[in-house]
C-alpha positions as protocol buffer text, in pm:
chain_id: "A"
residue {
  index: 1
  type: MET
  ca { x: -4870 y: -5994 z: 1594 }
}
residue {
  index: 2
  type: THR
  ca { x: -4536 y: -6205 z: 1596 }
}
residue {
  index: 3
  type: ILE
  ca { x: -4500 y: -6328 z: 1978 }
}
residue {
  index: 4
  type: ARG
  ca { x: -4157 y: -6335 z: 2094 }
}
residue {
  index: 5
  type: PHE
  ca { x: -4026 y: -6377 z: 2508 }
}
residue {
  index: 6
  type: GLY
  ca { x: -3750 y: -6143 z: 2595 }
}
residue {
  index: 7
  type: PHE
  ca { x: -3455 y: -6316 z: 2735 }
}
residue {
  index: 8
  type: GLY
  ca { x: -3247 y: -6024 z: 2719 }
}
residue {
  index: 9
  type: ASP
  ca { x: -3457 y: -5874 z: 2991 }
}
residue {
  index: 10
  type: ASN
  ca { x: -3376 y: -6178 z: 3190 }
}
residue {
  index: 11
  type: TRP
  ca { x: -3027 y: -6182 z: 3167 }
}
residue {
  index: 12
  type: LEU
  ca { x: -2986 y: -5837 z: 3234 }
}
residue {
  index: 13
  type: LYS
  ca { x: -3064 y: -5932 z: 3568 }
}
residue {
  index: 14
  type: PHE
  ca { x: -2916 y: -6226 z: 3618 }
}
residue {
  index: 15
  type: VAL
  ca { x: -2574 y: -6051 z: 3568 }
}
residue {
  index: 16
  type: ALA
  ca { x: -2659 y: -5791 z: 3764 }
}
residue {
  index: 17
  type: ASP
  ca { x: -2578 y: -6022 z: 4071 }
}
residue {
  index: 18
  type: LEU
  ca { x: -2351 y: -6292 z: 3844 }
}
residue {
  index: 19
  type: GLN
  ca { x: -2092 y: -6395 z: 4146 }
}
residue {
  index: 20
  type: GLU
  ca { x: -1709 y: -6521 z: 4025 }
}
residue {
  index: 21
  type: GLU
  ca { x: -1831 y: -6878 z: 4172 }
}
residue {
  index: 22
  type: GLN
  ca { x: -2091 y: -6924 z: 3926 }
}
residue {
  index: 23
  type: ILE
  ca { x: -1807 y: -6822 z: 3638 }
}
residue {
  index: 24
  type: VAL
  ca { x: -1641 y: -7092 z: 3768 }
}
residue {
  index: 25
  type: GLU
  ca { x: -1890 y: -7305 z: 3721 }
}
residue {
  index: 26
  type: ALA
  ca { x: -2002 y: -7248 z: 3382 }
}
residue {
  index: 27
  type: GLU
  ca { x: -1621 y: -7263 z: 3295 }
}
residue {
  index: 28
  type: GLN
  ca { x: -1572 y: -7629 z: 3404 }
}
residue {
  index: 29
  type: SER
  ca { x: -1858 y: -7695 z: 3257 }
}
residue {
  index: 30
  type: LEU
  ca { x: -1788 y: -7570 z: 2929 }
}
residue {
  index: 31
  type: GLN
  ca { x: -1472 y: -7754 z: 2951 }
}
residue {
  index: 32
  type: LYS
  ca { x: -1630 y: -8074 z: 3026 }
}
residue {
  index: 33
  type: LEU
  ca { x: -1842 y: -8006 z: 2706 }
}
residue {
  index: 34
  type: LEU
  ca { x: -1533 y: -7959 z: 2476 }
}
residue {
  index: 35
  type: GLY
  ca { x: -1359 y: -8221 z: 2565 }
}
residue {
  index: 36
  type: ARG
  ca { x: -1058 y: -7956 z: 2660 }
}
residue {
  index: 37
  type: ALA
  ca { x: -921 y: -7707 z: 2925 }
}
residue {
  index: 38
  type: ASP
  ca { x: -785 y: -7391 z: 2717 }
}
residue {
  index: 39
  type: LEU
  ca { x: -881 y: -7298 z: 2399 }
}
residue {
  index: 40
  type: SER
  ca { x: -602 y: -7026 z: 2372 }
}
residue {
  index: 41
  type: GLY
  ca { x: -533 y: -6955 z: 1990 }
}
residue {
  index: 42
  type: LEU
  ca { x: -858 y: -7054 z: 1880 }
}
residue {
  index: 43
  type: THR
  ca { x: -1154 y: -6925 z: 1678 }
}
residue {
  index: 44
  type: PHE
  ca { x: -1526 y: -6917 z: 1905 }
}
residue {
  index: 45
  type: LEU
  ca { x: -1857 y: -6767 z: 1789 }
}
residue {
  index: 46
  type: ASP
  ca { x: -2095 y: -6794 z: 2047 }
}
residue {
  index: 47
  type: ILE
  ca { x: -2442 y: -6757 z: 1858 }
}
residue {
  index: 48
  type: GLY
  ca { x: -2713 y: -6667 z: 2093 }
}
residue {
  index: 49
  type: SER
  ca { x: -2502 y: -6517 z: 2339 }
}
residue {
  index: 50
  type: GLY
  ca { x: -2764 y: -6445 z: 2587 }
}
residue {
  index: 51
  type: SER
  ca { x: -2618 y: -6351 z: 2945 }
}
residue {
  index: 52
  type: GLY
  ca { x: -2289 y: -6363 z: 2794 }
}
residue {
  index: 53
  type: LEU
  ca { x: -2176 y: -6613 z: 3073 }
}
residue {
  index: 54
  type: SER
  ca { x: -2026 y: -6845 z: 2786 }
}
residue {
  index: 55
  type: SER
  ca { x: -1821 y: -6597 z: 2595 }
}
residue {
  index: 56
  type: LEU
  ca { x: -1718 y: -6495 z: 2905 }
}
residue {
  index: 57
  type: VAL
  ca { x: -1560 y: -6836 z: 3019 }
}
residue {
  index: 58
  type: ALA
  ca { x: -1438 y: -6893 z: 2644 }
}
residue {
  index: 59
  type: ARG
  ca { x: -1247 y: -6595 z: 2674 }
}
residue {
  index: 60
  type: ARG
  ca { x: -1068 y: -6668 z: 3005 }
}
residue {
  index: 61
  type: LEU
  ca { x: -1004 y: -6959 z: 2878 }
}
residue {
  index: 62
  type: GLY
  ca { x: -798 y: -6815 z: 2536 }
}
residue {
  index: 63
  type: ALA
  ca { x: -1004 y: -6784 z: 2265 }
}
residue {
  index: 64
  type: SER
  ca { x: -1074 y: -6474 z: 2061 }
}
residue {
  index: 65
  type: VAL
  ca { x: -1432 y: -6465 z: 2076 }
}
residue {
  index: 66
  type: ARG
  ca { x: -1729 y: -6357 z: 1817 }
}
residue {
  index: 67
  type: ALA
  ca { x: -2074 y: -6353 z: 2022 }
}
residue {
  index: 68
  type: PHE
  ca { x: -2428 y: -6206 z: 1870 }
}
residue {
  index: 69
  type: ASP
  ca { x: -2782 y: -6238 z: 1983 }
}
residue {
  index: 70
  type: PHE
  ca { x: -3078 y: -6121 z: 1780 }
}
residue {
  index: 71
  type: ASP
  ca { x: -3261 y: -5985 z: 2140 }
}
residue {
  index: 72
  type: PRO
  ca { x: -3086 y: -5686 z: 2172 }
}
residue {
  index: 73
  type: ASP
  ca { x: -3119 y: -5666 z: 2551 }
}
residue {
  index: 74
  type: SER
  ca { x: -2904 y: -5953 z: 2525 }
}
residue {
  index: 75
  type: VAL
  ca { x: -2659 y: -5806 z: 2363 }
}
residue {
  index: 76
  type: ALA
  ca { x: -2620 y: -5540 z: 2630 }
}
residue {
  index: 77
  type: SER
  ca { x: -2592 y: -5797 z: 2852 }
}
residue {
  index: 78
  type: THR
  ca { x: -2327 y: -5953 z: 2690 }
}
residue {
  index: 79
  type: GLN
  ca { x: -2140 y: -5630 z: 2612 }
}
residue {
  index: 80
  type: SER
  ca { x: -2201 y: -5588 z: 3059 }
}
residue {
  index: 81
  type: LEU
  ca { x: -1957 y: -5875 z: 3082 }
}
residue {
  index: 82
  type: ARG
  ca { x: -1752 y: -5781 z: 2851 }
}
residue {
  index: 83
  type: ASP
  ca { x: -1721 y: -5431 z: 2943 }
}
residue {
  index: 84
  type: LYS
  ca { x: -1632 y: -5536 z: 3281 }
}
residue {
  index: 85
  type: TYR
  ca { x: -1393 y: -5811 z: 3248 }
}
residue {
  index: 86
  type: PHE
  ca { x: -1235 y: -5715 z: 2953 }
}
residue {
  index: 87
  type: PRO
  ca { x: -1237 y: -5364 z: 2883 }
}
residue {
  index: 88
  type: GLY
  ca { x: -1129 y: -5238 z: 2593 }
}
residue {
  index: 89
  type: ASP
  ca { x: -1031 y: -5636 z: 2446 }
}
residue {
  index: 90
  type: ASP
  ca { x: -1024 y: -5633 z: 2055 }
}
residue {
  index: 91
  type: GLY
  ca { x: -1054 y: -6023 z: 2094 }
}
residue {
  index: 92
  type: TRP
  ca { x: -1383 y: -6058 z: 2177 }
}
residue {
  index: 93
  type: THR
  ca { x: -1640 y: -5848 z: 2002 }
}
residue {
  index: 94
  type: VAL
  ca { x: -2058 y: -5841 z: 2079 }
}
residue {
  index: 95
  type: GLU
  ca { x: -2330 y: -5771 z: 1780 }
}
residue {
  index: 96
  type: ARG
  ca { x: -2677 y: -5815 z: 1749 }
}
residue {
  index: 97
  type: GLY
  ca { x: -2799 y: -6017 z: 1470 }
}
residue {
  index: 98
  type: SER
  ca { x: -2914 y: -6367 z: 1399 }
}
residue {
  index: 99
  type: ILE
  ca { x: -2812 y: -6689 z: 1271 }
}
residue {
  index: 100
  type: LEU
  ca { x: -3163 y: -6670 z: 1015 }
}
residue {
  index: 101
  type: ASP
  ca { x: -2982 y: -6424 z: 837 }
}
residue {
  index: 102
  type: ALA
  ca { x: -2766 y: -6514 z: 551 }
}
residue {
  index: 103
  type: SER
  ca { x: -2609 y: -6165 z: 493 }
}
residue {
  index: 104
  type: PHE
  ca { x: -2555 y: -6143 z: 820 }
}
residue {
  index: 105
  type: THR
  ca { x: -2373 y: -6423 z: 877 }
}
residue {
  index: 106
  type: THR
  ca { x: -2234 y: -6496 z: 546 }
}
residue {
  index: 107
  type: ARG
  ca { x: -1943 y: -6254 z: 632 }
}
residue {
  index: 108
  type: PHE
  ca { x: -1847 y: -6398 z: 942 }
}
residue {
  index: 109
  type: GLY
  ca { x: -1618 y: -6641 z: 800 }
}
residue {
  index: 110
  type: THR
  ca { x: -1536 y: -6994 z: 974 }
}
residue {
  index: 111
  type: PHE
  ca { x: -1430 y: -7075 z: 1350 }
}
residue {
  index: 112
  type: ASP
  ca { x: -1260 y: -7310 z: 1493 }
}
residue {
  index: 113
  type: ILE
  ca { x: -1541 y: -7337 z: 1802 }
}
residue {
  index: 114
  type: VAL
  ca { x: -1928 y: -7267 z: 1681 }
}
residue {
  index: 115
  type: TYR
  ca { x: -2090 y: -7267 z: 1985 }
}
residue {
  index: 116
  type: SER
  ca { x: -2499 y: -7237 z: 2080 }
}
residue {
  index: 117
  type: TRP
  ca { x: -2653 y: -7337 z: 2392 }
}
residue {
  index: 118
  type: GLY
  ca { x: -3013 y: -7363 z: 2414 }
}
residue {
  index: 119
  type: VAL
  ca { x: -3090 y: -7141 z: 2158 }
}
residue {
  index: 120
  type: LEU
  ca { x: -3147 y: -7273 z: 1809 }
}
residue {
  index: 121
  type: HIS
  ca { x: -3467 y: -7413 z: 1935 }
}
residue {
  index: 122
  type: HIS
  ca { x: -3610 y: -7052 z: 1997 }
}
residue {
  index: 123
  type: THR
  ca { x: -3514 y: -6897 z: 1586 }
}
residue {
  index: 124
  type: GLY
  ca { x: -3860 y: -7042 z: 1496 }
}
residue {
  index: 125
  type: ALA
  ca { x: -3705 y: -7276 z: 1233 }
}
residue {
  index: 126
  type: MET
  ca { x: -3489 y: -7450 z: 1392 }
}
residue {
  index: 127
  type: TRP
  ca { x: -3354 y: -7736 z: 1174 }
}
residue {
  index: 128
  type: THR
  ca { x: -3235 y: -7415 z: 936 }
}
residue {
  index: 129
  type: ALA
  ca { x: -3051 y: -7207 z: 1209 }
}
residue {
  index: 130
  type: LEU
  ca { x: -2861 y: -7558 z: 1269 }
}
residue {
  index: 131
  type: GLU
  ca { x: -2760 y: -7540 z: 946 }
}
residue {
  index: 132
  type: ARG
  ca { x: -2680 y: -7192 z: 944 }
}
residue {
  index: 133
  type: ALA
  ca { x: -2499 y: -7258 z: 1263 }
}
residue {
  index: 134
  type: ALA
  ca { x: -2307 y: -7591 z: 1073 }
}
residue {
  index: 135
  type: SER
  ca { x: -2211 y: -7330 z: 759 }
}
residue {
  index: 136
  type: LEU
  ca { x: -1979 y: -7139 z: 999 }
}
residue {
  index: 137
  type: VAL
  ca { x: -1740 y: -7442 z: 1139 }
}
residue {
  index: 138
  type: ALA
  ca { x: -1402 y: -7411 z: 1013 }
}
residue {
  index: 139
  type: PRO
  ca { x: -1242 y: -7758 z: 855 }
}
residue {
  index: 140
  type: ASP
  ca { x: -1165 y: -8010 z: 1183 }
}
residue {
  index: 141
  type: GLY
  ca { x: -1370 y: -7755 z: 1381 }
}
residue {
  index: 142
  type: THR
  ca { x: -1647 y: -7823 z: 1686 }
}
residue {
  index: 143
  type: LEU
  ca { x: -1976 y: -7773 z: 1672 }
}
residue {
  index: 144
  type: ALA
  ca { x: -2125 y: -7735 z: 2013 }
}
residue {
  index: 145
  type: ILE
  ca { x: -2539 y: -7679 z: 2089 }
}
residue {
  index: 146
  type: ALA
  ca { x: -2795 y: -7820 z: 2316 }
}
residue {
  index: 147
  type: LEU
  ca { x: -3097 y: -7857 z: 2205 }
}
residue {
  index: 148
  type: TYR
  ca { x: -3460 y: -7913 z: 2391 }
}
residue {
  index: 149
  type: ARG
  ca { x: -3512 y: -8317 z: 2427 }
}
residue {
  index: 150
  type: LYS
  ca { x: -3867 y: -8396 z: 2240 }
}
residue {
  index: 151
  type: THR
  ca { x: -4088 y: -8524 z: 2484 }
}
residue {
  index: 152
  type: PRO
  ca { x: -4516 y: -8652 z: 2459 }
}
residue {
  index: 153
  type: LEU
  ca { x: -4588 y: -8336 z: 2634 }
}
residue {
  index: 154
  type: CYS
  ca { x: -4397 y: -8079 z: 2402 }
}
residue {
  index: 155
  type: ALA
  ca { x: -4711 y: -7993 z: 2219 }
}
residue {
  index: 156
  type: ALA
  ca { x: -4858 y: -7878 z: 2551 }
}
residue {
  index: 157
  type: TRP
  ca { x: -4515 y: -7664 z: 2632 }
}
residue {
  index: 158
  type: HIS
  ca { x: -4545 y: -7514 z: 2289 }
}
residue {
  index: 159
  type: ILE
  ca { x: -4912 y: -7358 z: 2417 }
}
residue {
  index: 160
  type: GLU
  ca { x: -4834 y: -7264 z: 2731 }
}
residue {
  index: 161
  type: LYS
  ca { x: -4486 y: -7068 z: 2598 }
}
residue {
  index: 162
  type: ARG
  ca { x: -4734 y: -6904 z: 2398 }
}
residue {
  index: 163
  type: LEU
  ca { x: -4964 y: -6779 z: 2604 }
}
residue {
  index: 164
  type: TYR
  ca { x: -4708 y: -6727 z: 2910 }
}
residue {
  index: 165
  type: ALA
  ca { x: -4471 y: -6498 z: 2679 }
}
residue {
  index: 166
  type: ALA
  ca { x: -4751 y: -6290 z: 2585 }
}
residue {
  index: 167
  type: ALA
  ca { x: -4890 y: -6242 z: 2933 }
}
residue {
  index: 168
  type: PRO
  ca { x: -4838 y: -5969 z: 3136 }
}
residue {
  index: 169
  type: GLY
  ca { x: -4560 y: -5948 z: 3443 }
}
residue {
  index: 170
  type: ALA
  ca { x: -4860 y: -5973 z: 3672 }
}
residue {
  index: 171
  type: VAL
  ca { x: -4959 y: -6287 z: 3476 }
}
residue {
  index: 172
  type: GLN
  ca { x: -4619 y: -6467 z: 3444 }
}
residue {
  index: 173
  type: ALA
  ca { x: -4517 y: -6386 z: 3800 }
}
residue {
  index: 174
  type: ILE
  ca { x: -4826 y: -6595 z: 3924 }
}
residue {
  index: 175
  type: LEU
  ca { x: -4747 y: -6869 z: 3643 }
}
residue {
  index: 176
  type: ARG
  ca { x: -4435 y: -6864 z: 3778 }
}
residue {
  index: 177
  type: GLY
  ca { x: -4501 y: -6920 z: 4156 }
}
residue {
  index: 178
  type: ALA
  ca { x: -4718 y: -7217 z: 4069 }
}
residue {
  index: 179
  type: TYR
  ca { x: -4464 y: -7377 z: 3831 }
}
residue {
  index: 180
  type: LYS
  ca { x: -4202 y: -7361 z: 4110 }
}
residue {
  index: 181
  type: ALA
  ca { x: -4424 y: -7506 z: 4419 }
}
residue {
  index: 182
  type: ALA
  ca { x: -4557 y: -7766 z: 4170 }
}
residue {
  index: 183
  type: TYR
  ca { x: -4147 y: -7870 z: 4076 }
}
residue {
  index: 184
  type: LEU
  ca { x: -4059 y: -7850 z: 4459 }
}
residue {
  index: 185
  type: ILE
  ca { x: -4307 y: -8063 z: 4583 }
}
residue {
  index: 186
  type: GLY
  ca { x: -4175 y: -8323 z: 4342 }
}
residue {
  index: 187
  type: ILE
  ca { x: -3862 y: -8253 z: 4469 }
}
residue {
  index: 188
  type: ALA
  ca { x: -3929 y: -8320 z: 4809 }
}
residue {
  index: 189
  type: ALA
  ca { x: -4126 y: -8604 z: 4680 }
}
residue {
  index: 190
  type: THR
  ca { x: -3832 y: -8797 z: 4574 }
}
residue {
  index: 191
  type: GLY
  ca { x: -3691 y: -8679 z: 4914 }
}
residue {
  index: 192
  type: ARG
  ca { x: -3446 y: -8449 z: 4847 }
}
residue {
  index: 193
  type: SER
  ca { x: -3474 y: -8106 z: 5011 }
}
residue {
  index: 194
  type: PRO
  ca { x: -3589 y: -7821 z: 4768 }
}
residue {
  index: 195
  type: SER
  ca { x: -3358 y: -7532 z: 4949 }
}
residue {
  index: 196
  type: ALA
  ca { x: -3060 y: -7728 z: 4873 }
}
residue {
  index: 197
  type: TYR
  ca { x: -3159 y: -7815 z: 4493 }
}
residue {
  index: 198
  type: ILE
  ca { x: -3200 y: -7435 z: 4474 }
}
residue {
  index: 199
  type: ARG
  ca { x: -2897 y: -7384 z: 4631 }
}
residue {
  index: 200
  type: ASN
  ca { x: -2635 y: -7614 z: 4459 }
}
residue {
  index: 201
  type: TYR
  ca { x: -2853 y: -7550 z: 4078 }
}
residue {
  index: 202
  type: LYS
  ca { x: -2592 y: -7279 z: 4063 }
}
residue {
  index: 203
  type: SER
  ca { x: -2367 y: -7607 z: 3931 }
}
residue {
  index: 204
  type: ALA
  ca { x: -2548 y: -7627 z: 3630 }
}
residue {
  index: 205
  type: ARG
  ca { x: -2294 y: -7423 z: 3368 }
}
residue {
  index: 206
  type: GLY
  ca { x: -2330 y: -7100 z: 3707 }
}
residue {
  index: 207
  type: MET
  ca { x: -2748 y: -7066 z: 3601 }
}
residue {
  index: 208
  type: ASN
  ca { x: -2981 y: -6943 z: 3860 }
}
residue {
  index: 209
  type: TRP
  ca { x: -3245 y: -7152 z: 3910 }
}
residue {
  index: 210
  type: HIS
  ca { x: -3557 y: -6885 z: 3929 }
}
residue {
  index: 211
  type: HIS
  ca { x: -3418 y: -6720 z: 3646 }
}
residue {
  index: 212
  type: ASP
  ca { x: -3426 y: -7013 z: 3464 }
}
residue {
  index: 213
  type: VAL
  ca { x: -3740 y: -7113 z: 3540 }
}
residue {
  index: 214
  type: HIS
  ca { x: -3867 y: -6785 z: 3395 }
}
residue {
  index: 215
  type: ASP
  ca { x: -3693 y: -6864 z: 3077 }
}
residue {
  index: 216
  type: TRP
  ca { x: -3826 y: -7224 z: 3043 }
}
residue {
  index: 217
  type: LEU
  ca { x: -4171 y: -7084 z: 3109 }
}
residue {
  index: 218
  type: GLY
  ca { x: -4163 y: -6821 z: 2868 }
}
residue {
  index: 219
  type: GLY
  ca { x: -3925 y: -6953 z: 2597 }
}
residue {
  index: 220
  type: TYR
  ca { x: -4116 y: -6916 z: 2247 }
}
residue {
  index: 221
  type: PRO
  ca { x: -4030 y: -6952 z: 1988 }
}
residue {
  index: 222
  type: TYR
  ca { x: -4034 y: -7342 z: 2068 }
}
residue {
  index: 223
  type: GLU
  ca { x: -3856 y: -7636 z: 1871 }
}
residue {
  index: 224
  type: SER
  ca { x: -3732 y: -7972 z: 2020 }
}
residue {
  index: 225
  type: ALA
  ca { x: -3584 y: -8236 z: 1905 }
}
residue {
  index: 226
  type: SER
  ca { x: -3497 y: -8611 z: 2003 }
}
residue {
  index: 227
  type: PRO
  ca { x: -3097 y: -8750 z: 2032 }
}
residue {
  index: 228
  type: ASP
  ca { x: -3220 y: -8961 z: 1740 }
}
residue {
  index: 229
  type: GLU
  ca { x: -3272 y: -8655 z: 1474 }
}
residue {
  index: 230
  type: VAL
  ca { x: -3039 y: -8480 z: 1589 }
}
residue {
  index: 231
  type: LYS
  ca { x: -2736 y: -8648 z: 1558 }
}
residue {
  index: 232
  type: THR
  ca { x: -2896 y: -8774 z: 1216 }
}
residue {
  index: 233
  type: HIS
  ca { x: -2927 y: -8414 z: 1094 }
}
residue {
  index: 234
  type: LEU
  ca { x: -2576 y: -8363 z: 1157 }
}
residue {
  index: 235
  type: GLY
  ca { x: -2452 y: -8686 z: 1017 }
}
residue {
  index: 236
  type: ARG
  ca { x: -2613 y: -8574 z: 687 }
}
residue {
  index: 237
  type: LEU
  ca { x: -2401 y: -8238 z: 708 }
}
residue {
  index: 238
  type: GLY
  ca { x: -2101 y: -8440 z: 741 }
}
residue {
  index: 239
  type: PHE
  ca { x: -2041 y: -8396 z: 1094 }
}
residue {
  index: 240
  type: THR
  ca { x: -1858 y: -8669 z: 1327 }
}
residue {
  index: 241
  type: ALA
  ca { x: -1999 y: -8704 z: 1660 }
}
residue {
  index: 242
  type: ILE
  ca { x: -1758 y: -8696 z: 1957 }
}
residue {
  index: 243
  type: ARG
  ca { x: -1981 y: -8685 z: 2269 }
}
residue {
  index: 244
  type: SER
  ca { x: -2342 y: -8640 z: 2401 }
}
residue {
  index: 245
  type: PHE
  ca { x: -2467 y: -8561 z: 2699 }
}
residue {
  index: 246
  type: GLU
  ca { x: -2859 y: -8670 z: 2666 }
}
residue {
  index: 247
  type: HIS
  ca { x: -3106 y: -8708 z: 2912 }
}
residue {
  index: 248
  type: ALA
  ca { x: -3291 y: -8964 z: 3041 }
}
residue {
  index: 249
  type: ALA
  ca { x: -3636 y: -9009 z: 2842 }
}
residue {
  index: 250
  type: GLY
  ca { x: -3974 y: -8878 z: 3008 }
}
residue {
  index: 251
  type: LEU
  ca { x: -4296 y: -8747 z: 3003 }
}
residue {
  index: 252
  type: GLY
  ca { x: -4167 y: -8378 z: 2999 }
}
residue {
  index: 253
  type: LEU
  ca { x: -4479 y: -8252 z: 3296 }
}
residue {
  index: 254
  type: LEU
  ca { x: -4249 y: -8040 z: 3424 }
}
residue {
  index: 255
  type: GLY
  ca { x: -4050 y: -7941 z: 3119 }
}
residue {
  index: 256
  type: THR
  ca { x: -3786 y: -8080 z: 3000 }
}
residue {
  index: 257
  type: GLY
  ca { x: -3420 y: -7999 z: 2960 }
}
residue {
  index: 258
  type: CYS
  ca { x: -3150 y: -7950 z: 2677 }
}
residue {
  index: 259
  type: ASP
  ca { x: -2949 y: -8246 z: 2517 }
}
residue {
  index: 260
  type: GLU
  ca { x: -2594 y: -8156 z: 2456 }
}
residue {
  index: 261
  type: PHE
  ca { x: -2418 y: -8269 z: 2158 }
}
residue {
  index: 262
  type: VAL
  ca { x: -2052 y: -8192 z: 2001 }
}
residue {
  index: 263
  type: CYS
  ca { x: -1988 y: -8293 z: 1689 }
}
residue {
  index: 264
  type: ARG
  ca { x: -1687 y: -8232 z: 1423 }
}
residue {
  index: 265
  type: ARG
  ca { x: -1632 y: -8139 z: 1041 }
}
residue {
  index: 266
  type: PRO
  ca { x: -1396 y: -8327 z: 873 }
}
residue {
  index: 267
  type: ALA
  ca { x: -1054 y: -8171 z: 787 }
}
residue {
  index: 268
  type: VAL
  ca { x: -983 y: -8031 z: 364 }
}
residue {
  index: 269
  type: ALA
  ca { x: -877 y: -8406 z: 194 }
}
residue {
  index: 270
  type: LEU
  ca { x: -509 y: -8277 z: 84 }
}
């Protein structure tokens, strides 16, 4: 039996309580990542749209958006945001599919911006997924991705995630409680306020800490990469680095964050 975490169920619960403040935070995060305030006239592909929040803010910023996800509940979550904020809009399409399915992606053409935040490392074939994503970037277009940073404890987290994803809901709840307690003790040990940390967590791309804990513990399949590995791979694909936002190297005792990479495909030679 193939074990795969149900990301979409988590996202449906997340968007049910989504607030305008979170949307604004996500909008600002996308602007910072891409280095531009306006996306008018640009095409935007959201690979693994998840909650649909990134697709929503890209559309709000003026892009024509195409979003897809492998998880049917994630598709439903993205569709719910489109129907709520852009009902009947033909500038935002949502569908189900996999970046690993060449018969699905080859009919897309190319896009000015190809975006995939925290997704490719959950496909079970991260480097192949990255290559497929890169192939969808138009000449002089932008590829923006986020991938889990490799740490010494990634092998242990791989085992944990596989077990968590296969566990009953009641067991998952117990594991979440234990992890949250350990995490917040760590926050307090550094002199920070755990309650303030949770309250202000939405400033991280408009996310919710409790939903992200579930996503982290259960995110399986799971792979990770060092910044050098990602940059080398992108360079071999012909991309030029624009900017990156990287976490400090660490043991990964309580997990690892996603490093963000933005690069450009060269324009076609005249």
